[in-house]
ChimeraX commands (.cxc) that place a marker at each C-alpha (Angstrom):
marker #1 position 44.08,-178.07,-79.07 radius 0.5
marker #1 position 44.54,-174.88,-81.08 radius 0.5
marker #1 position 40.94,-174.98,-82.30 radius 0.5
marker #1 position 39.65,-175.64,-78.77 radius 0.5
marker #1 position 41.55,-172.79,-77.15 radius 0.5
marker #1 position 40.65,-170.44,-80.05 radius 0.5
marker #1 position 36.89,-170.90,-79.57 radius 0.5
marker #1 position 36.60,-172.44,-83.05 radius 0.5
marker #1 position 33.90,-175.06,-82.70 radius 0.5
marker #1 position 33.47,-175.10,-86.47 radius 0.5
marker #1 position 37.13,-176.05,-86.98 radius 0.5
marker #1 position 36.93,-178.56,-84.13 radius 0.5
marker #1 position 34.00,-180.31,-85.79 radius 0.5
marker #1 position 35.89,-180.56,-89.09 radius 0.5
marker #1 position 38.93,-182.00,-87.34 radius 0.5
marker #1 position 36.74,-184.54,-85.57 radius 0.5
marker #1 position 35.73,-185.93,-88.97 radius 0.5
marker #1 position 39.29,-187.17,-89.47 radius 0.5
marker #1 position 40.21,-190.83,-89.06 radius 0.5
marker #1 position 42.27,-192.11,-86.14 radius 0.5
marker #1 position 42.42,-188.71,-84.44 radius 0.5
marker #1 position 43.80,-188.88,-80.92 radius 0.5
marker #1 position 41.59,-186.64,-78.78 radius 0.5
marker #1 position 43.62,-187.07,-75.63 radius 0.5
marker #1 position 47.11,-185.87,-76.55 radius 0.5
marker #1 position 48.34,-183.60,-73.76 radius 0.5
marker #1 position 50.33,-180.41,-74.19 radius 0.5
marker #1 position 53.82,-180.64,-72.68 radius 0.5
marker #1 position 53.85,-177.56,-70.46 radius 0.5
marker #1 position 50.50,-177.78,-68.68 radius 0.5
marker #1 position 49.45,-181.32,-69.49 radius 0.5
marker #1 position 46.23,-179.97,-70.96 radius 0.5
marker #1 position 44.29,-181.87,-73.58 radius 0.5
marker #1 position 41.90,-180.29,-76.08 radius 0.5
marker #1 position 39.13,-180.84,-73.52 radius 0.5
marker #1 position 41.09,-178.93,-70.88 radius 0.5
marker #1 position 41.50,-176.03,-73.32 radius 0.5
marker #1 position 37.78,-175.95,-74.14 radius 0.5
marker #1 position 36.93,-175.95,-70.43 radius 0.5
marker #1 position 39.39,-173.11,-69.78 radius 0.5
marker #1 position 37.93,-170.95,-72.54 radius 0.5
marker #1 position 34.37,-171.72,-71.47 radius 0.5
marker #1 position 33.37,-173.00,-74.89 radius 0.5
marker #1 position 30.58,-175.39,-74.00 radius 0.5
marker #1 position 29.83,-176.23,-77.64 radius 0.5
marker #1 position 33.39,-177.44,-78.24 radius 0.5
marker #1 position 33.32,-179.28,-74.92 radius 0.5
marker #1 position 30.20,-181.19,-75.97 radius 0.5
marker #1 position 31.65,-181.97,-79.40 radius 0.5
marker #1 position 34.84,-183.37,-77.87 radius 0.5
marker #1 position 32.98,-185.43,-75.27 radius 0.5
marker #1 position 30.61,-186.94,-77.83 radius 0.5
marker #1 position 33.60,-187.79,-80.03 radius 0.5
marker #1 position 35.12,-189.73,-77.14 radius 0.5
marker #1 position 37.49,-187.31,-75.39 radius 0.5
marker #1 position 38.46,-188.61,-71.97 radius 0.5
marker #1 position 37.14,-186.35,-69.16 radius 0.5
marker #1 position 39.23,-188.29,-66.61 radius 0.5
marker #1 position 42.52,-186.93,-67.94 radius 0.5
marker #1 position 44.47,-184.88,-65.41 radius 0.5
marker #1 position 46.88,-182.05,-66.15 radius 0.5
marker #1 position 50.17,-181.55,-64.30 radius 0.5
marker #1 position 48.31,-180.23,-61.26 radius 0.5
marker #1 position 45.96,-183.19,-61.27 radius 0.5
marker #1 position 43.08,-181.03,-62.51 radius 0.5
marker #1 position 40.43,-182.49,-64.80 radius 0.5
marker #1 position 38.29,-180.47,-67.21 radius 0.5
marker #1 position 35.56,-180.49,-64.55 radius 0.5
marker #1 position 37.89,-178.93,-61.97 radius 0.5
marker #1 position 38.91,-176.26,-64.48 radius 0.5
marker #1 position 35.26,-175.41,-65.17 radius 0.5
marker #1 position 34.60,-175.19,-61.42 radius 0.5
marker #1 position 37.59,-172.92,-60.85 radius 0.5
marker #1 position 36.38,-170.66,-63.66 radius 0.5
marker #1 position 32.89,-170.59,-62.10 radius 0.5
marker #1 position 31.48,-171.65,-65.47 radius 0.5
marker #1 position 28.05,-173.25,-64.91 radius 0.5
marker #1 position 27.29,-173.74,-68.61 radius 0.5
marker #1 position 30.41,-175.74,-69.47 radius 0.5
marker #1 position 30.27,-177.56,-66.14 radius 0.5
marker #1 position 26.69,-178.69,-66.71 radius 0.5
marker #1 position 27.68,-180.21,-70.06 radius 0.5
marker #1 position 30.57,-182.07,-68.45 radius 0.5
marker #1 position 28.28,-183.38,-65.72 radius 0.5
marker #1 position 25.60,-184.42,-68.21 radius 0.5
marker #1 position 28.14,-186.40,-70.21 radius 0.5
marker #1 position 29.02,-188.47,-67.15 radius 0.5
marker #1 position 32.36,-187.00,-66.09 radius 0.5
marker #1 position 33.85,-188.55,-62.95 radius 0.5
marker #1 position 33.17,-186.00,-60.20 radius 0.5
marker #1 position 35.11,-187.86,-57.52 radius 0.5
marker #1 position 38.61,-187.49,-58.96 radius 0.5
marker #1 position 41.02,-185.59,-56.71 radius 0.5
marker #1 position 43.80,-183.29,-57.88 radius 0.5
marker #1 position 47.31,-183.16,-56.38 radius 0.5
marker #1 position 45.97,-181.22,-53.39 radius 0.5
marker #1 position 43.48,-184.01,-52.79 radius 0.5
marker #1 position 40.57,-181.77,-53.74 radius 0.5
marker #1 position 37.49,-182.89,-55.66 radius 0.5
marker #1 position 35.42,-180.47,-57.77 radius 0.5
marker #1 position 32.85,-180.40,-54.95 radius 0.5
marker #1 position 35.46,-179.41,-52.36 radius 0.5
marker #1 position 36.72,-176.58,-54.56 radius 0.5
marker #1 position 33.20,-175.27,-55.08 radius 0.5
marker #1 position 32.49,-175.52,-51.34 radius 0.5
marker #1 position 35.60,-173.72,-50.16 radius 0.5
marker #1 position 34.97,-170.90,-52.66 radius 0.5
marker #1 position 31.34,-170.48,-51.61 radius 0.5
marker #1 position 29.88,-171.46,-54.99 radius 0.5
marker #1 position 26.42,-172.69,-54.07 radius 0.5
marker #1 position 25.25,-172.56,-57.70 radius 0.5
marker #1 position 28.21,-174.65,-58.88 radius 0.5
marker #1 position 27.70,-177.06,-55.99 radius 0.5
marker #1 position 24.08,-177.56,-57.06 radius 0.5
marker #1 position 25.16,-178.49,-60.60 radius 0.5
marker #1 position 27.76,-180.96,-59.33 radius 0.5
marker #1 position 25.14,-182.60,-57.14 radius 0.5
marker #1 position 23.17,-183.40,-60.30 radius 0.5
marker #1 position 25.88,-185.86,-61.30 radius 0.5
marker #1 position 25.60,-189.60,-60.84 radius 0.5
marker #1 position 27.67,-191.51,-58.29 radius 0.5
marker #1 position 29.07,-188.39,-56.65 radius 0.5
marker #1 position 30.63,-189.08,-53.26 radius 0.5
marker #1 position 29.76,-186.20,-50.94 radius 0.5
marker #1 position 32.01,-187.32,-48.11 radius 0.5
marker #1 position 35.44,-187.74,-49.71 radius 0.5
marker #1 position 38.11,-186.22,-47.46 radius 0.5
marker #1 position 41.09,-184.30,-48.75 radius 0.5
marker #1 position 44.50,-185.69,-47.93 radius 0.5
marker #1 position 46.19,-182.93,-45.91 radius 0.5
marker #1 position 43.71,-182.28,-43.08 radius 0.5
marker #1 position 41.01,-184.77,-43.92 radius 0.5
marker #1 position 38.25,-182.24,-44.51 radius 0.5
marker #1 position 35.16,-182.94,-46.60 radius 0.5
marker #1 position 33.24,-180.51,-48.79 radius 0.5
marker #1 position 30.94,-179.84,-45.84 radius 0.5
marker #1 position 33.93,-178.95,-43.66 radius 0.5
marker #1 position 35.04,-176.40,-46.25 radius 0.5
marker #1 position 31.62,-174.76,-46.49 radius 0.5
marker #1 position 31.36,-174.68,-42.69 radius 0.5
marker #1 position 34.77,-173.02,-42.35 radius 0.5
marker #1 position 33.80,-170.11,-44.60 radius 0.5
marker #1 position 30.26,-169.96,-43.19 radius 0.5
marker #1 position 28.44,-170.48,-46.49 radius 0.5
marker #1 position 24.86,-171.28,-45.45 radius 0.5
marker #1 position 23.62,-171.77,-49.03 radius 0.5
marker #1 position 26.23,-174.42,-49.85 radius 0.5
marker #1 position 25.74,-176.10,-46.48 radius 0.5
marker #1 position 22.05,-176.38,-47.30 radius 0.5
marker #1 position 22.70,-177.92,-50.72 radius 0.5
marker #1 position 25.16,-180.46,-49.30 radius 0.5
marker #1 position 22.95,-181.50,-46.39 radius 0.5
marker #1 position 19.90,-181.87,-48.61 radius 0.5
marker #1 position 21.96,-184.14,-50.86 radius 0.5
marker #1 position 22.96,-186.29,-47.88 radius 0.5
marker #1 position 26.41,-185.06,-46.82 radius 0.5
marker #1 position 27.44,-186.35,-43.39 radius 0.5
marker #1 position 27.99,-183.52,-40.84 radius 0.5
marker #1 position 29.58,-185.92,-38.33 radius 0.5
marker #1 position 32.65,-186.94,-40.36 radius 0.5
marker #1 position 35.83,-186.11,-38.45 radius 0.5
marker #1 position 38.92,-184.57,-39.98 radius 0.5
marker #1 position 42.43,-185.57,-38.88 radius 0.5
marker #1 position 42.08,-183.34,-35.82 radius 0.5
marker #1 position 38.85,-185.07,-34.84 radius 0.5
marker #1 position 36.71,-182.06,-35.76 radius 0.5
marker #1 position 33.35,-182.36,-37.55 radius 0.5
marker #1 position 31.63,-179.78,-39.76 radius 0.5
marker #1 position 28.94,-179.51,-37.10 radius 0.5
marker #1 position 31.54,-178.59,-34.49 radius 0.5
marker #1 position 33.00,-175.93,-36.79 radius 0.5
marker #1 position 29.60,-174.24,-37.05 radius 0.5
marker #1 position 29.18,-174.45,-33.28 radius 0.5
marker #1 position 32.53,-172.70,-32.82 radius 0.5
marker #1 position 31.51,-169.98,-35.28 radius 0.5
marker #1 position 28.21,-169.55,-33.42 radius 0.5
marker #1 position 30.11,-168.83,-30.21 radius 0.5
marker #1 position 31.63,-165.83,-31.97 radius 0.5
marker #1 position 28.28,-164.57,-33.21 radius 0.5
marker #1 position 28.68,-165.99,-36.74 radius 0.5
marker #1 position 25.35,-167.82,-36.70 radius 0.5
marker #1 position 23.89,-167.76,-40.22 radius 0.5
marker #1 position 25.40,-171.04,-41.37 radius 0.5
marker #1 position 24.80,-172.63,-37.95 radius 0.5
marker #1 position 21.12,-171.86,-38.23 radius 0.5
marker #1 position 21.10,-173.26,-41.78 radius 0.5
marker #1 position 22.79,-176.46,-40.66 radius 0.5
marker #1 position 20.45,-176.82,-37.68 radius 0.5
marker #1 position 17.44,-176.24,-39.90 radius 0.5
marker #1 position 18.50,-178.77,-42.52 radius 0.5
marker #1 position 19.59,-181.39,-40.00 radius 0.5
marker #1 position 16.36,-181.14,-38.03 radius 0.5
marker #1 position 14.30,-181.39,-41.21 radius 0.5
marker #1 position 16.31,-184.42,-42.31 radius 0.5
marker #1 position 15.88,-186.00,-38.89 radius 0.5
marker #1 position 12.14,-185.47,-38.93 radius 0.5
marker #1 position 11.84,-187.04,-42.39 radius 0.5
marker #1 position 13.87,-190.02,-41.24 radius 0.5
marker #1 position 11.77,-190.45,-38.11 radius 0.5
marker #1 position 8.55,-190.34,-40.11 radius 0.5
marker #1 position 9.79,-192.79,-42.73 radius 0.5
marker #1 position 11.05,-195.28,-40.18 radius 0.5
marker #1 position 8.03,-194.82,-37.84 radius 0.5
marker #1 position 10.24,-195.28,-34.79 radius 0.5
marker #1 position 9.90,-193.84,-31.32 radius 0.5
marker #1 position 12.35,-191.00,-30.73 radius 0.5
marker #1 position 13.68,-192.84,-27.68 radius 0.5
marker #1 position 14.80,-195.75,-29.88 radius 0.5
marker #1 position 18.17,-196.54,-31.34 radius 0.5
marker #1 position 21.31,-194.40,-31.70 radius 0.5
marker #1 position 20.08,-192.88,-34.97 radius 0.5
marker #1 position 16.93,-191.62,-33.28 radius 0.5
marker #1 position 18.99,-190.30,-30.39 radius 0.5
marker #1 position 21.15,-188.36,-32.84 radius 0.5
marker #1 position 18.03,-187.01,-34.52 radius 0.5
marker #1 position 16.69,-185.84,-31.16 radius 0.5
marker #1 position 20.00,-184.09,-30.42 radius 0.5
marker #1 position 20.00,-182.03,-33.63 radius 0.5
marker #1 position 16.34,-181.08,-33.13 radius 0.5
marker #1 position 17.10,-179.86,-29.59 radius 0.5
marker #1 position 20.09,-177.90,-30.88 radius 0.5
marker #1 position 17.98,-176.38,-33.62 radius 0.5
marker #1 position 15.29,-175.26,-31.18 radius 0.5
marker #1 position 17.91,-173.69,-28.93 radius 0.5
marker #1 position 19.42,-171.76,-31.85 radius 0.5
marker #1 position 15.98,-170.53,-32.86 radius 0.5
marker #1 position 15.30,-169.52,-29.27 radius 0.5
marker #1 position 18.42,-167.36,-29.34 radius 0.5
marker #1 position 20.72,-169.46,-27.18 radius 0.5
marker #1 position 24.28,-168.15,-27.18 radius 0.5
marker #1 position 25.63,-171.58,-28.11 radius 0.5
marker #1 position 24.25,-175.06,-28.83 radius 0.5
marker #1 position 23.57,-177.38,-25.90 radius 0.5
marker link #1:1,2 radius 0.2
marker link #1:2,3 radius 0.2
marker link #1:3,4 radius 0.2
marker link #1:4,5 radius 0.2
marker link #1:5,6 radius 0.2
marker link #1:6,7 radius 0.2
marker link #1:7,8 radius 0.2
marker link #1:8,9 radius 0.2
marker link #1:9,10 radius 0.2
marker link #1:10,11 radius 0.2
marker link #1:11,12 radius 0.2
marker link #1:12,13 radius 0.2
marker link #1:13,14 radius 0.2
marker link #1:14,15 radius 0.2
marker link #1:15,16 radius 0.2
marker link #1:16,17 radius 0.2
marker link #1:17,18 radius 0.2
marker link #1:18,19 radius 0.2
marker link #1:19,20 radius 0.2
marker link #1:20,21 radius 0.2
marker link #1:21,22 radius 0.2
marker link #1:22,23 radius 0.2
marker link #1:23,24 radius 0.2
marker link #1:24,25 radius 0.2
marker link #1:25,26 radius 0.2
marker link #1:26,27 radius 0.2
marker link #1:27,28 radius 0.2
marker link #1:28,29 radius 0.2
marker link #1:29,30 radius 0.2
marker link #1:30,31 radius 0.2
marker link #1:31,32 radius 0.2
marker link #1:32,33 radius 0.2
marker link #1:33,34 radius 0.2
marker link #1:34,35 radius 0.2
marker link #1:35,36 radius 0.2
marker link #1:36,37 radius 0.2
marker link #1:37,38 radius 0.2
marker link #1:38,39 radius 0.2
marker link #1:39,40 radius 0.2
marker link #1:40,41 radius 0.2
marker link #1:41,42 radius 0.2
marker link #1:42,43 radius 0.2
marker link #1:43,44 radius 0.2
marker link #1:44,45 radius 0.2
marker link #1:45,46 radius 0.2
marker link #1:46,47 radius 0.2
marker link #1:47,48 radius 0.2
marker link #1:48,49 radius 0.2
marker link #1:49,50 radius 0.2
marker link #1:50,51 radius 0.2
marker link #1:51,52 radius 0.2
marker link #1:52,53 radius 0.2
marker link #1:53,54 radius 0.2
marker link #1:54,55 radius 0.2
marker link #1:55,56 radius 0.2
marker link #1:56,57 radius 0.2
marker link #1:57,58 radius 0.2
marker link #1:58,59 radius 0.2
marker link #1:59,60 radius 0.2
marker link #1:60,61 radius 0.2
marker link #1:61,62 radius 0.2
marker link #1:62,63 radius 0.2
marker link #1:63,64 radius 0.2
marker link #1:64,65 radius 0.2
marker link #1:65,66 radius 0.2
marker link #1:66,67 radius 0.2
marker link #1:67,68 radius 0.2
marker link #1:68,69 radius 0.2
marker link #1:69,70 radius 0.2
marker link #1:70,71 radius 0.2
marker link #1:71,72 radius 0.2
marker link #1:72,73 radius 0.2
marker link #1:73,74 radius 0.2
marker link #1:74,75 radius 0.2
marker link #1:75,76 radius 0.2
marker link #1:76,77 radius 0.2
marker link #1:77,78 radius 0.2
marker link #1:78,79 radius 0.2
marker link #1:79,80 radius 0.2
marker link #1:80,81 radius 0.2
marker link #1:81,82 radius 0.2
marker link #1:82,83 radius 0.2
marker link #1:83,84 radius 0.2
marker link #1:84,85 radius 0.2
marker link #1:85,86 radius 0.2
marker link #1:86,87 radius 0.2
marker link #1:87,88 radius 0.2
marker link #1:88,89 radius 0.2
marker link #1:89,90 radius 0.2
marker link #1:90,91 radius 0.2
marker link #1:91,92 radius 0.2
marker link #1:92,93 radius 0.2
marker link #1:93,94 radius 0.2
marker link #1:94,95 radius 0.2
marker link #1:95,96 radius 0.2
marker link #1:96,97 radius 0.2
marker link #1:97,98 radius 0.2
marker link #1:98,99 radius 0.2
marker link #1:99,100 radius 0.2
marker link #1:100,101 radius 0.2
marker link #1:101,102 radius 0.2
marker link #1:102,103 radius 0.2
marker link #1:103,104 radius 0.2
marker link #1:104,105 radius 0.2
marker link #1:105,106 radius 0.2
marker link #1:106,107 radius 0.2
marker link #1:107,108 radius 0.2
marker link #1:108,109 radius 0.2
marker link #1:109,110 radius 0.2
marker link #1:110,111 radius 0.2
marker link #1:111,112 radius 0.2
marker link #1:112,113 radius 0.2
marker link #1:113,114 radius 0.2
marker link #1:114,115 radius 0.2
marker link #1:115,116 radius 0.2
marker link #1:116,117 radius 0.2
marker link #1:117,118 radius 0.2
marker link #1:118,119 radius 0.2
marker link #1:119,120 radius 0.2
marker link #1:120,121 radius 0.2
marker link #1:121,122 radius 0.2
marker link #1:122,123 radius 0.2
marker link #1:123,124 radius 0.2
marker link #1:124,125 radius 0.2
marker link #1:125,126 radius 0.2
marker link #1:126,127 radius 0.2
marker link #1:127,128 radius 0.2
marker link #1:128,129 radius 0.2
marker link #1:129,130 radius 0.2
marker link #1:130,131 radius 0.2
marker link #1:131,132 radius 0.2
marker link #1:132,133 radius 0.2
marker link #1:133,134 radius 0.2
marker link #1:134,135 radius 0.2
marker link #1:135,136 radius 0.2
marker link #1:136,137 radius 0.2
marker link #1:137,138 radius 0.2
marker link #1:138,139 radius 0.2
marker link #1:139,140 radius 0.2
marker link #1:140,141 radius 0.2
marker link #1:141,142 radius 0.2
marker link #1:142,143 radius 0.2
marker link #1:143,144 radius 0.2
marker link #1:144,145 radius 0.2
marker link #1:145,146 radius 0.2
marker link #1:146,147 radius 0.2
marker link #1:147,148 radius 0.2
marker link #1:148,149 radius 0.2
marker link #1:149,150 radius 0.2
marker link #1:150,151 radius 0.2
marker link #1:151,152 radius 0.2
marker link #1:152,153 radius 0.2
marker link #1:153,154 radius 0.2
marker link #1:154,155 radius 0.2
marker link #1:155,156 radius 0.2
marker link #1:156,157 radius 0.2
marker link #1:157,158 radius 0.2
marker link #1:158,159 radius 0.2
marker link #1:159,160 radius 0.2
marker link #1:160,161 radius 0.2
marker link #1:161,162 radius 0.2
marker link #1:162,163 radius 0.2
marker link #1:163,164 radius 0.2
marker link #1:164,165 radius 0.2
marker link #1:165,166 radius 0.2
marker link #1:166,167 radius 0.2
marker link #1:167,168 radius 0.2
marker link #1:168,169 radius 0.2
marker link #1:169,170 radius 0.2
marker link #1:170,171 radius 0.2
marker link #1:171,172 radius 0.2
marker link #1:172,173 radius 0.2
marker link #1:173,174 radius 0.2
marker link #1:174,175 radius 0.2
marker link #1:175,176 radius 0.2
marker link #1:176,177 radius 0.2
marker link #1:177,178 radius 0.2
marker link #1:178,179 radius 0.2
marker link #1:179,180 radius 0.2
marker link #1:180,181 radius 0.2
marker link #1:181,182 radius 0.2
marker link #1:182,183 radius 0.2
marker link #1:183,184 radius 0.2
marker link #1:184,185 radius 0.2
marker link #1:185,186 radius 0.2
marker link #1:186,187 radius 0.2
marker link #1:187,188 radius 0.2
marker link #1:188,189 radius 0.2
marker link #1:189,190 radius 0.2
marker link #1:190,191 radius 0.2
marker link #1:191,192 radius 0.2
marker link #1:192,193 radius 0.2
marker link #1:193,194 radius 0.2
marker link #1:194,195 radius 0.2
marker link #1:195,196 radius 0.2
marker link #1:196,197 radius 0.2
marker link #1:197,198 radius 0.2
marker link #1:198,199 radius 0.2
marker link #1:199,200 radius 0.2
marker link #1:200,201 radius 0.2
marker link #1:201,202 radius 0.2
marker link #1:202,203 radius 0.2
marker link #1:203,204 radius 0.2
marker link #1:204,205 radius 0.2
marker link #1:205,206 radius 0.2
marker link #1:206,207 radius 0.2
marker link #1:207,208 radius 0.2
marker link #1:208,209 radius 0.2
marker link #1:209,210 radius 0.2
marker link #1:210,211 radius 0.2
marker link #1:211,212 radius 0.2
marker link #1:212,213 radius 0.2
marker link #1:213,214 radius 0.2
marker link #1:214,215 radius 0.2
marker link #1:215,216 radius 0.2
marker link #1:216,217 radius 0.2
marker link #1:217,218 radius 0.2
marker link #1:218,219 radius 0.2
marker link #1:219,220 radius 0.2
marker link #1:220,221 radius 0.2
marker link #1:221,222 radius 0.2
marker link #1:222,223 radius 0.2
marker link #1:223,224 radius 0.2
marker link #1:224,225 radius 0.2
marker link #1:225,226 radius 0.2
marker link #1:226,227 radius 0.2
marker link #1:227,228 radius 0.2
marker link #1:228,229 radius 0.2
marker link #1:229,230 radius 0.2
marker link #1:230,231 radius 0.2
marker link #1:231,232 radius 0.2
marker link #1:232,233 radius 0.2
view
């Protein structure tokens, strides 16, 4: 722990040569392990050394934060990328019910979001416990068009309802009514593009099933936004 928080990768590597070393002991105050300390200091080299030696990236501190969440909060793309490459679980929620992706989304970190989306088995549509919002809800609330684009391209569902029955799409519609249209246009653009790809791949008539009907709806909305309509139809 001392070596990790002191940015001493050389000392860490020597310690890792020892037999029967426990990499996952957690400090009493914060509940941090050596991996937590290396993530907090932004020492990607130490992070990699610990992970390759078998440090557990699933460990949570007293706030329920993993090393991945710490790297996200620090806006540290270098350390985060190493954690993602080594197969860290990106779906773990802290005590607030937040995943790394939710934290990146609600802070408007499109670059961090993009790195997280490189991970395997990431669930884009997990909902936090208090209100039931997804990462896409969070990015819609703050009006972050870049993060909305990344999430939609990766397959996030804009129709998931929170505990109040509100979807991310409805949040952007509400913002559009107040003249805050940038993220609404981005969502309309990405949804219409996704719909068109789906229609082409399935080779179905647009008057077909419910999926096609939904696709037609978002395309109509998109065209109305582009045409300068005051609010979506």
